Structures are given as C-alpha cells and as structure tokens.
C-alpha positions as CSV (number, residue, x, y, z in Angstrom):
1,X,160.6,109.4,77.7
2,X,162.0,112.7,78.8
3,X,161.5,114.1,82.3
4,X,160.5,117.7,82.6
5,X,162.1,120.2,85.0
6,X,158.7,121.0,86.3
7,X,155.4,119.2,86.3
8,X,153.0,120.0,83.4
9,X,149.8,118.6,82.0
10,X,149.7,115.2,80.5
11,X,147.7,114.7,77.4
12,X,146.6,111.3,76.2
13,X,145.6,111.2,72.5
14,X,144.2,108.2,70.8
15,X,141.8,107.0,68.2
16,X,139.2,104.3,68.2
17,X,138.6,102.4,65.1
18,X,135.2,101.0,64.6
19,X,134.5,98.0,62.4
20,X,132.9,98.8,59.1
21,X,129.1,99.0,59.3
22,X,127.1,96.5,57.5
23,X,123.8,97.7,56.1
24,X,120.8,96.6,58.1
25,X,118.6,94.1,56.5
26,X,115.0,95.1,56.5
27,X,112.8,92.7,58.4
28,X,110.2,91.1,56.3
29,X,106.6,91.8,57.5
30,X,104.9,88.9,59.3
31,X,102.7,86.7,57.2
32,X,99.2,86.6,58.8
33,X,97.2,83.3,58.5
34,X,93.8,84.1,57.1
35,X,90.8,81.8,56.4
36,X,88.2,82.8,53.9
37,X,84.8,81.2,54.4
38,X,82.7,81.9,51.3
39,X,80.7,79.8,49.0
40,X,81.0,82.1,45.9
41,X,84.3,81.3,44.2
42,X,84.1,84.5,42.0
43,X,83.9,86.7,45.1
44,X,86.8,84.7,46.7
45,X,88.9,85.4,43.6
46,X,88.1,89.1,43.9
47,X,89.1,89.1,47.6
48,X,92.3,87.1,46.8
49,X,93.2,89.6,44.1
50,X,93.0,92.5,46.6
51,X,94.9,90.5,49.3
52,X,97.8,89.9,46.8
53,X,98.0,93.5,45.9
54,X,97.5,95.3,49.2
55,X,99.6,98.4,49.9
56,X,101.9,98.6,52.9
57,X,103.2,95.7,55.0
58,X,100.0,93.6,55.2
59,X,100.8,90.1,54.0
60,X,98.5,87.1,54.3
61,X,98.7,83.3,53.9
62,X,95.2,82.5,52.8
63,X,93.1,79.3,52.7
64,X,89.6,79.0,51.4
65,X,86.7,76.8,52.5
66,X,83.1,77.0,51.2
67,X,81.0,75.9,54.2
68,X,80.6,76.3,57.9
69,X,81.3,72.6,58.5
70,X,84.6,72.9,56.6
71,X,85.4,76.1,58.5
72,X,84.9,74.4,61.8
73,X,87.1,71.5,60.8
74,X,89.8,73.9,59.6
75,X,90.0,76.1,62.8
76,X,90.1,72.9,64.9
77,X,93.3,71.8,63.1
78,X,95.1,75.1,62.6
79,X,95.4,78.5,64.3
80,X,94.2,81.5,62.3
81,X,94.7,85.2,63.1
82,X,91.8,86.3,60.8
83,X,88.6,85.0,59.4
84,X,86.6,86.5,56.5
85,X,83.3,84.8,57.2
86,X,80.3,84.9,55.0
87,X,76.8,84.8,56.6
88,X,74.9,82.9,54.0
89,X,76.6,79.5,53.6
90,X,75.3,76.1,52.6
91,X,74.0,74.2,55.6
92,X,74.8,76.1,58.8
93,X,75.3,79.9,58.5
94,X,78.3,82.0,59.6
95,X,76.9,82.7,63.0
96,X,77.4,79.0,63.8
97,X,81.1,79.4,63.3
98,X,81.1,82.5,65.4
99,X,79.4,80.7,68.2
100,X,81.9,77.9,68.1
101,X,84.9,80.3,68.2
102,X,83.5,82.2,71.2
103,X,82.4,79.2,73.2
104,X,85.0,76.5,72.3
105,X,88.3,78.2,71.5
106,X,90.5,79.6,74.2
107,X,90.7,83.5,73.9
108,X,94.3,83.4,72.8
109,X,93.4,81.1,69.9
110,X,90.4,83.0,68.7
111,X,90.8,84.6,65.3
112,X,89.6,88.1,64.6
113,X,86.4,87.7,62.5
114,X,85.3,90.1,59.7
115,X,81.7,89.3,58.8
116,X,80.8,89.4,55.1
117,X,77.3,90.5,54.5
118,X,75.0,91.1,51.5
119,X,72.8,94.0,50.7
120,X,70.3,94.8,53.4
121,X,72.0,92.6,55.9
122,X,72.8,95.3,58.5
123,X,70.9,93.4,61.2
124,X,73.1,90.4,60.6
125,X,76.2,92.5,61.0
126,X,75.0,93.9,64.3
127,X,74.2,90.4,65.6
128,X,77.6,89.2,64.5
129,X,79.3,92.0,66.3
130,X,77.4,91.2,69.4
131,X,78.6,87.6,69.1
132,X,82.3,88.6,68.9
133,X,83.0,89.7,65.3
134,X,85.5,92.5,65.1
135,X,84.1,94.2,62.0
136,X,81.9,93.6,59.0
137,X,82.3,94.2,55.3
138,X,79.3,94.6,53.0
139,X,80.0,92.7,49.8
140,X,78.8,95.5,47.6
141,X,81.4,97.8,49.1
142,X,84.3,95.7,47.7
143,X,85.1,97.5,44.4
144,X,87.4,95.6,42.0
145,X,89.6,98.7,41.8
146,X,89.5,99.9,45.4
147,X,90.8,97.8,48.3
148,X,90.3,100.5,50.9
149,X,87.2,99.0,52.5
150,X,88.9,95.6,52.8
151,X,92.1,97.1,54.2
152,X,90.1,99.1,56.8
153,X,88.1,96.1,58.0
154,X,91.2,93.9,58.2
155,X,93.3,96.5,60.0
156,X,90.5,97.2,62.4
157,X,90.0,93.5,63.2
158,X,93.7,92.9,63.7
159,X,94.2,95.9,65.9
160,X,91.3,94.8,68.1
161,X,92.8,91.4,68.4
162,X,96.2,92.8,69.3
163,X,94.7,95.1,72.0
164,X,92.8,92.1,73.4
165,X,95.9,90.0,73.5
166,X,97.9,92.8,75.2
167,X,95.0,93.2,77.8
168,X,95.1,89.4,78.4
169,X,98.8,89.5,79.0
170,X,98.5,92.5,81.4
171,X,95.6,90.8,83.2
172,X,97.7,87.6,83.6
173,X,100.5,89.6,85.2
174,X,98.0,91.4,87.4
175,X,96.4,88.1,88.5
176,X,99.8,86.7,89.3
177,X,100.6,89.8,91.4
178,X,97.2,89.5,93.1
179,X,97.8,85.8,93.8
180,X,101.1,86.6,95.5
181,X,99.4,89.4,97.4
182,X,96.7,86.9,98.6
183,X,99.4,84.4,99.7
184,X,101.4,87.1,101.5
185,X,98.2,88.3,103.2
186,X,97.4,84.8,104.4
187,X,100.9,84.6,105.7
188,X,100.3,87.7,107.8
189,X,97.5,85.9,109.7
190,X,98.5,83.9,112.8
191,X,99.8,80.5,111.8
192,X,100.0,79.4,115.4
193,X,98.9,81.0,118.7
194,X,101.0,81.6,121.8
195,X,100.1,79.6,124.9
196,X,99.8,80.8,128.5
197,X,102.0,80.0,130.2
198,X,104.5,79.5,127.3
199,X,105.2,75.9,126.4
200,X,102.0,74.2,127.6
201,X,99.9,72.4,125.0
202,X,97.3,74.6,123.3
203,X,94.4,72.7,124.9
204,X,95.9,73.5,128.4
205,X,96.5,77.2,127.7
206,X,94.8,79.7,130.0
207,X,94.0,81.7,126.9
208,X,92.8,80.0,123.7
209,X,92.3,81.6,120.3
210,X,90.4,80.8,117.1
211,X,90.0,82.8,113.9
212,X,88.3,82.6,110.6
213,X,89.2,84.7,107.6
214,X,87.1,84.8,104.4
215,X,87.6,87.7,101.9
216,X,84.9,88.5,99.4
217,X,87.5,90.1,97.1
218,X,90.8,89.0,95.7
219,X,92.8,91.1,98.2
220,X,91.2,92.6,101.3
221,X,92.2,95.0,104.0
222,X,91.4,92.9,107.1
223,X,94.2,91.9,109.5
224,X,94.5,90.4,112.9
225,X,97.4,89.4,115.2
226,X,97.8,87.7,118.6
227,X,101.0,87.9,120.6
228,X,102.3,87.2,124.1
229,X,103.2,90.2,126.3
230,X,104.0,88.2,129.4
231,X,103.3,84.7,130.7
232,X,99.8,85.8,131.7
233,X,99.1,88.6,129.1
234,X,98.1,88.4,125.5
235,X,97.7,91.3,123.0
236,X,95.0,90.8,120.4
237,X,94.8,93.3,117.5
238,X,92.3,93.5,114.7
239,X,92.0,96.1,112.0
240,X,90.1,96.8,108.8
241,X,91.6,99.1,106.1
242,X,89.3,101.2,104.0
243,X,88.4,99.6,100.7
244,X,89.9,96.6,99.1
245,X,92.6,95.7,96.6
246,X,96.3,96.2,96.6
247,X,96.2,99.6,98.2
248,X,94.3,98.2,101.2
249,X,96.7,95.3,101.4
250,X,99.7,97.6,101.4
251,X,98.3,99.6,104.3
252,X,97.7,96.3,106.1
253,X,101.4,95.4,105.6
254,X,102.4,98.8,107.0
255,X,100.2,98.4,110.1
256,X,101.7,94.9,110.7
257,X,105.2,96.4,110.6
258,X,104.2,99.1,113.0
259,X,102.8,96.4,115.4
260,X,106.3,94.9,115.5
261,X,108.1,98.2,115.8
262,X,105.8,99.5,118.6
263,X,105.6,96.3,120.6
264,X,107.3,97.8,123.7
265,X,104.1,100.0,124.1
266,X,101.7,97.2,123.6
267,X,100.9,96.9,127.3
268,X,98.9,100.1,127.2
269,X,96.1,99.8,124.7
270,X,95.3,103.5,124.3
271,X,98.9,104.6,123.9
272,X,99.6,101.8,121.6
273,X,96.8,102.9,119.1
274,X,97.9,106.5,119.5
275,X,101.5,105.7,118.4
276,X,100.3,103.5,115.6
277,X,98.1,106.4,114.4
278,X,101.0,108.8,114.7
279,X,103.3,106.6,112.6
280,X,100.6,105.8,110.1
281,X,99.8,109.5,109.6
282,X,103.4,110.3,108.9
283,X,103.4,107.7,106.1
284,X,99.9,108.5,104.7
285,X,100.5,112.3,104.5
286,X,103.0,111.6,101.7
287,X,100.3,109.9,99.6
288,X,97.8,111.6,97.3
289,X,94.7,109.6,98.3
290,X,93.3,109.5,101.8
291,X,93.3,106.1,103.5
292,X,92.3,105.0,107.0
293,X,91.8,101.9,109.1
294,X,89.6,101.0,112.0
295,X,91.3,99.0,114.7
296,X,90.6,97.4,118.1
297,X,93.3,96.4,120.5
298,X,92.8,94.3,123.6
299,X,95.1,93.1,126.4
300,X,93.8,90.0,128.1
301,X,95.4,89.5,131.5
302,X,94.5,86.1,133.1
303,X,96.7,86.8,136.0
304,X,94.8,90.0,137.0
305,X,91.4,88.7,135.7
306,X,90.8,91.7,133.5
307,X,90.7,93.0,129.9
308,X,92.0,96.4,128.9
309,X,91.1,97.7,125.5
310,X,90.9,100.7,123.2
311,X,89.1,101.2,119.8
312,X,90.0,103.3,116.8
313,X,86.5,103.5,115.2
314,X,86.2,99.7,115.1
315,X,83.0,97.7,115.7
316,X,82.7,96.8,119.4
317,X,83.5,93.2,120.2
318,X,80.9,90.9,121.8
319,X,81.6,89.2,125.1
320,X,79.8,86.0,126.3
321,X,80.1,85.7,130.1
322,X,80.7,82.3,131.5
323,X,78.8,83.1,134.7
324,X,75.6,84.3,133.1
325,X,75.9,82.8,129.6
326,X,74.7,86.1,128.2
327,X,76.2,87.9,125.2
328,X,76.7,91.6,125.2
329,X,78.9,94.3,123.7
330,X,82.1,95.2,125.6
331,X,81.6,98.2,127.9
332,X,82.9,101.6,126.7
333,X,81.3,103.5,129.6
334,X,78.9,105.1,127.1
335,X,81.6,106.7,125.1
336,X,82.1,106.6,121.4
337,X,85.2,104.9,120.0
338,X,88.2,106.9,119.1
339,X,89.0,108.1,115.6
340,X,90.0,105.7,112.9
341,X,93.7,105.3,112.3
342,X,95.1,107.7,109.7
343,X,92.4,110.4,110.1
344,X,93.3,112.8,112.9
345,X,96.9,113.7,113.7
346,X,97.6,113.5,117.4
347,X,94.4,111.6,118.1
348,X,94.1,110.2,121.7
349,X,92.5,106.8,122.5
350,X,91.0,106.0,125.9
351,X,91.7,102.7,127.6
352,X,88.7,100.9,129.1
353,X,88.6,97.8,131.3
354,X,86.3,94.9,131.9
355,X,86.6,91.7,134.1
356,X,87.8,88.5,132.6
357,X,86.8,85.2,134.0
358,X,87.7,81.6,133.1
359,X,85.4,80.4,130.3
360,X,84.5,83.9,129.0
361,X,84.4,84.3,125.3
362,X,85.3,87.5,123.4
363,X,84.3,87.7,119.7
364,X,86.2,90.3,117.6
365,X,85.1,91.0,114.0
366,X,85.2,93.4,111.1
367,X,82.2,95.1,109.5
368,X,82.1,92.6,106.8
369,X,80.4,90.2,109.2
370,X,77.3,92.4,109.7
371,X,77.2,95.1,106.9
372,X,75.5,92.5,104.7
373,X,72.3,93.3,102.7
374,X,69.9,90.7,101.3
375,X,67.7,90.9,98.2
376,X,65.0,93.0,100.1
377,X,67.7,95.6,100.9
378,X,67.7,94.6,104.6
379,X,71.0,94.9,106.5
380,X,72.0,91.9,108.7
381,X,73.3,94.4,111.3
382,X,74.8,94.3,114.8
383,X,71.6,93.3,116.6
384,X,71.2,90.2,114.5
385,X,74.9,89.4,115.0
386,X,74.5,89.7,118.8
387,X,71.4,87.4,118.7
388,X,73.3,84.9,116.6
389,X,76.2,84.8,119.1
390,X,73.7,84.4,122.0
391,X,72.0,81.6,120.2
392,X,75.4,79.7,119.9
393,X,76.9,80.8,123.3
394,X,77.2,77.2,124.5
395,X,79.1,75.9,121.4
396,X,82.8,75.5,121.2
397,X,84.4,78.7,119.6
398,X,85.3,77.0,116.3
399,X,81.7,75.8,115.8
400,X,80.3,79.2,116.9
401,X,82.4,81.0,114.2
402,X,81.3,78.5,111.6
403,X,77.7,78.9,112.6
404,X,77.9,82.7,112.4
405,X,79.4,82.7,108.9
406,X,76.8,80.2,107.7
407,X,74.0,82.3,109.0
408,X,75.3,85.5,107.4
409,X,75.8,83.7,104.0
410,X,72.2,82.4,104.2
411,X,70.9,85.8,105.0
412,X,72.7,87.4,102.0
413,X,71.5,84.7,99.6
414,X,67.9,84.1,100.8
415,X,67.0,87.2,102.6
416,X,65.8,85.4,105.7
C-alpha cells in the first residue's frame, strides 16, 4: 500500500457472485376429494369423463356410491370437500344426506354440496339450497361436449366453502380476542375491598362493599372501583360507557387508567369528574366516532358521617336509611346531573352532600338494571327498582342484590 501526500477519496470495489439459479418447480394443483352420489352409472360415467378432462387446475379424487345409505357411511369414514348429490335415490333421497351433513358434521368437516336435479325439479333445488347445498346442477344441462355448467357449479361450491372456512377462522380469532377482553374486564373489577381502618377483618370494617356484575353481551362498558382515600374515607366510582363491544371496553380501560393517574384529586368529587372528563376529551377528540360515558363518584367519610358525591349523567343511586328503613334516591338539591364524560369540553360538576350513618345502605347501579322491557313493551324503570329495594331493605346486601337481579330477569322473561 502506498501512502498519499494528501488525503483523497477511498473507493472500494467488489463483486458479489450469486449461486446459479435453479428453475422453480411448478407446484402441482391440490387434489380435491369428491364423492358422487348417483344411482345411474351412465350419468356417473359422463360426469367422470368431464372431471378427467377439466381445463385449468381443478383436479379431483372421486369415489362413487349409488344410495343415500352408502353416502352416509362414506362421509362418516372419510372427509370430502365436495359432494355431487342426486335427489332421486333408492331408499332415502338426497335431502336425507343434506340433513345429516348439516346436523351431524362439524362445520369444518362439512363438504360443499352440489345438488343434481332432474327436469322440472327446481323446487327441489330451492329446498336443497335452503338446507345448505352450495349450488345445483340440472342433469339436462350436462352436455357430453360441454363441461362449463359442471365447472361453474363446482367452482361456485368450492369458493363458498373456502369463504366459510375463512370466516370461521376469523371468527375463532375474534372469539379468542373477546374471551381475553372478557377476562381483562373481569380483572378490572375489585378482587378485594379495602377495610376501614386498614388491616381489620372485612366483617369488622366500618365500610363494607358488595358488587354483582352480569353483562348481557360478550364485552360491556360497565366498570366500578373502590379505593381507600384515608383510614376513614373510601372513594366509590361507577361508570357506563356508551354501547358495548371492544370499543366500549377500550374506553373503560382508559377511564380506569385515568382513575389511577388522577387519584390525588379523588377527595373532591366534582373536581375529580371534571379532570377525568378533560383527560378523556383529549383522547376522544383524536377518534372518528363519538363516545361517552356516564359516571357517578362518591366519597364515603365515616369519620365525618357524610357522603360527598357528583354525577356525570349517571343514574342516581338509592340510599336506604338505617334510622327510617326507607329507600330513596340520593339528594341532588333538585338539580340535574352533570354532562356525561367525553361530551362537553371544560364541563363542571357540582359536589353534593348527604349524611352517612352506621347501617345506611347505598345502592349504585347502571342503566342495565332498570332499562329493561318485557314482552308487553313495558319498561321496568326506576320506580319499580326503588320499590324492589324498599321491599328488600332489611336483607343483607348480598341477598338484596341477588333479589334485585332475580326480579329484573323475571320481569324481562314473563312481563310481570
């Protein structure tokens, strides 16, 4: 190597040798198992001739049986992708085979059926399609020199089967995702409640809690949380996100995260809801579809003997007084609740106050407990709910909740 008097550019030149390319081998088309169910051997021979000389990549491994009974025995022993099924057969007809396929075989093992019909049998073809056949082929349309009608029917049936299989696979993935969402949503709910003061057994706690969560859909938008603010104060939060499904569950998860983030403000119910609304609005403004959530937040203070609470468009809780044993809605001084979360930017929420005595019971709920209609198109409604709580005011909380749910379910089923 020779050093230069002054620096200059450095060039690196090289070549890359690639191994010689081997010609790609063309993949052989898949062989499709096909069962012919037909009692006329001459017609079977004609079908087989067409199958052996089809254009394109359609290739079949065919077997032939001449009765419904033999067809049932065959599909029980072996999996077929396609069936060419005659209607008129000795003994049972082809619809018997269709019924067995639909009712007995799992969807992934059901062959695509092309119904073979005679002249004037259009009604049979329609009935077969209703029972699950993918297509039909009039026998008189099968010309010895033209396989086009057969190719059309076979391709149509196979394509439908492939689409159904793809849909099943996507549905299975979706169901797995929904199952995980259900499990995560259940994990969001309180697994254990704080005690007051901390460390005492739950039965000796000055504040005791019970909840019941039942969703009418796979994934819902209801959420609740209970947390300690001090040795004598508990925060109780409940919300109901608009709609159901994954979107509602996602907003629920966001609200739960905001509860943790804004916990330092949780001692002031009105401000707490206002800050949750502000943060939620910031997120929802980036989405294309509007979403909102109703919410109610209560601070129970056994030391001061009072409750302070605020509402964001949520149904008003019911309080059962230990002193009077009367049930009534919490007092909002005649004012309507604040706006739902995620609706109005900069919304303010007033804080209200009520006394809290030993033995008092407060029932928080979402609209799914009373927006229930029976067969006569009657709504269960808040007044029925209040009366149901009053009727069970002397029961332990767990039994009261179970009784409420049972009554609502009976109402929806029986209309009474």
